[in-house]
C-alpha positions in Angstrom: -22.0 21.6 -3.6 -21.1 18.3 -4.7 -20.6 14.7 -1.9 -17.0 13.7 -0.9 -16.8 10.4 -1.0 -15.5 8.0 1.7 -12.3 5.9 0.9 -11.9 3.4 3.0 -8.9 1.0 2.5 -7.7 -2.3 5.0 -4.6 -1.8 4.1 -1.9 0.6 6.0 1.5 2.0 6.2 4.5 -0.7 6.7 1.5 -3.0 5.5 3.6 -6.4 2.9 1.8 -5.7 -0.3 2.0 -8.0 -3.6 1.1 -6.1 -6.7 -1.9 -7.8 -8.6 -1.9 -5.3 -11.8 0.6 -3.9 -14.2 4.1 -4.0 -15.2 5.4 -4.8 -11.4 2.7 -7.6 -11.6 4.0 -9.9 -8.5 7.0 -7.5 -7.2 6.3 -7.7 -3.7 7.4 -4.8 -0.8 6.3 -1.7 1.6 4.1 0.2 1.7 5.9 3.6 1.5 2.6 6.3 2.2 -0.6 5.9 1.3 -3.4 8.3 0.2 -6.8 8.3 0.4 -7.8 10.8 -1.2 -6.8 9.6 -4.3 -7.1 5.6 -3.7 -3.2 5.0 -4.2 -0.2 3.9 -2.3 3.5 4.7 -3.2 4.8 0.8 -2.4 8.7 0.7 -1.6 11.1 -1.0 -4.9 7.2 -0.8 -7.2 6.4 1.5 -10.3 9.9 2.5 -10.6 10.3 5.9 -12.4 12.7 8.5 -14.2 12.5 11.4 -13.2 14.8 14.0 -15.8 15.1 17.3 -14.2 16.9 20.2 -14.7 19.5 21.9 -12.4 18.8 24.0 -10.7 20.4 26.3 -7.5 20.2 23.8 -4.8 20.5 20.6 -7.0 22.9 19.6 -9.5 19.6 17.7 -11.6 20.2 15.0 -14.0 18.2 11.3 -14.1 16.5 10.3 -10.6 14.5 7.2 -10.1 12.0 7.4 -8.2 8.4 5.3 -7.1 6.1 6.6 -8.4 1.6 5.3 -7.2 -0.6 2.5 -7.2 -4.1 2.1 -7.3 -5.0 0.4 -3.8 -7.1 -2.6 -5.9 -4.2 -3.3 -7.2 -2.5 -4.7 -4.1 -2.8 -7.1 -1.6 -1.8 -7.8 1.6 0.3 -10.6 2.3 -0.3 -12.7 5.4 2.0 -13.1 7.5 1.2 -16.1 8.9 0.5 -18.4 6.0 3.0 -15.8 3.9 0.6 -15.7 1.0 -1.7 -12.9 -0.5 -5.1 -12.4 0.9 -8.5 -11.0 1.5 -8.5 -8.9 4.8 -12.1 -8.8 6.4 -12.5 -6.2 9.6 -13.6 -7.7 13.1 -14.5 -6.3 16.2 -13.1 -8.0 19.7 -15.0 -8.6 22.7 -12.5 -5.3 24.0 -14.6 -2.9 21.3 -11.5 -2.8 19.5 -11.8 -3.0 15.5 -9.2 -5.4 14.3 -8.2 -6.8 10.8 -8.0 -11.1 10.3 -7.1 -13.6 7.6 -10.0 -14.4 4.8 -8.0 -17.0 4.4 -6.7 -18.5 8.4 -8.6 -17.0 9.9 -5.6 -15.3 11.8 -5.4 -12.0 13.0 -3.1 -9.1 11.1 -1.5 -7.0 13.8 -1.5 -3.0 12.7 2.6 -2.1 12.8 3.5 1.3 13.3 6.9 2.4 12.8 
C-alpha cells in the first residue's frame, strides 16, 4: 500500500496572489479554486488557455478561453497591509486559534470567506 503524501499550503480561496514564474509572471489575481491533491490553484486572469470544443447537443462549440491551474509554488500571497508579495508563517494565538502571519510586517492575515 502506497503512503499518501500530506499536502499543506498557507494559501486559501479568495486570497490575492502574484504569479512569480511562468508566462504570466507578475500578474495579480484572486484564487478561485485550490486542488490540494495536485498542489495546484486556479488564479483569476492568469494562465489563460484556449480550448477548442466541438458542437454538441447543449453547446455550440468554438474556441473557449479559460484559466488553467498553476503550481502553488509559483504563487506568493500579497499582504493586505504592506501590499507586497510576502512569505507567510503560521502562529497559534493564546486562545488556541491558528492564524497566518506576514513575515515582512508581522501583521495577521485575515482568512476571507465568501
